[in-house]
C-alpha positions in Angstrom: 102.9 95.2 105.2 105.9 93.9 106.6 106.8 91.4 109.5 107.7 93.5 112.0 104.5 95.7 111.1 102.5 92.4 111.2 104.4 91.4 114.2 103.3 94.0 117.1 106.0 96.1 116.7 105.0 100.0 117.3 104.1 101.3 113.8 104.2 105.0 113.2 101.4 106.5 110.8 102.5 109.5 108.3 99.2 110.5 106.1 99.8 112.9 103.8 97.0 115.2 103.3 96.4 117.7 99.7 93.5 120.2 101.1 91.5 122.1 98.8 91.7 125.6 98.9 89.1 127.1 101.4 89.0 124.1 102.9 91.9 124.3 105.4 89.7 125.0 108.8 87.4 122.0 107.8 89.8 119.4 107.1 91.3 120.4 110.5 88.1 120.3 112.6 87.7 116.8 110.3 91.1 115.4 111.5 90.1 116.5 114.6 86.7 114.3 114.9 88.5 111.3 114.0 91.9 111.8 116.5 88.1 111.9 119.1 87.8 108.6 118.2 90.6 106.7 117.7 92.4 108.0 121.1 89.6 105.7 122.3 91.0 103.0 120.7 92.9 100.1 121.8 96.6 100.1 120.6 96.4 104.1 120.3 99.5 105.9 121.5 99.6 109.4 120.1 99.0 111.9 117.6 100.0 115.3 116.2 99.0 116.9 113.0 101.5 119.3 111.2 100.8 122.3 108.3 102.8 123.5 106.4 104.3 126.7 106.7 104.4 127.4 103.2 101.2 128.2 101.5 101.5 126.3 98.2 103.0 123.2 99.7 101.9 119.9 97.9 100.5 118.2 101.4 98.6 121.0 103.5 98.3 118.9 106.6 100.8 116.1 108.1 99.7 113.3 110.5 102.1 111.7 112.6 100.5 109.2 114.9 101.8 106.3 116.8 100.3 103.0 117.4 101.3 100.1 119.3 101.0 97.7 116.1 99.6 97.7 112.7 97.0 95.5 113.8 95.8 97.9 116.1 95.4 100.5 113.9 93.9 98.7 111.3 91.3 97.6 113.9 90.6 101.3 115.0 90.2 102.8 111.4 88.0 100.1 110.7 85.9 100.8 113.6 86.3 104.7 112.6 84.9 103.9 109.2 82.1 101.7 110.6 81.0 104.6 112.8 81.1 107.6 110.2 83.3 109.3 113.0 85.6 111.0 110.4 83.5 113.5 107.8 83.8 113.3 104.5 85.2 116.6 102.6 85.1 117.9 98.9 88.1 117.3 96.9 90.5 116.2 99.7 92.4 113.3 99.6 95.0 111.4 102.0 97.7 109.1 101.6 98.3 106.9 104.8 101.0 104.5 105.3 102.1 102.8 108.1 106.2 102.9 109.1 108.9 101.4 111.7 111.8 103.1 113.0 114.9 101.4 111.3 117.5 104.3 112.2 117.4 107.0 114.7 119.6 110.0 116.0 
């Protein structure tokens, strides 16, 4: 990660989900369980799950979350994995990334 992400700067998580056909409801439930755990962790600010309006979109779901820092996000997700707080779904893939804001309107 870049220096800003490692210096305690607020970060935005953007996590895109490729959801297998017929698993959308299960994926949303999985996200909800993960969110329920993560929002109890230090550094959590907010999150929102977005669903594509196009039925053939590559990414059916996109999660955008705000964390106080990259470190608090990494600690929280490590704790979530250790607790098994988010169930696995066959065929579901996701690609998370942390970002900092470089420009606003």
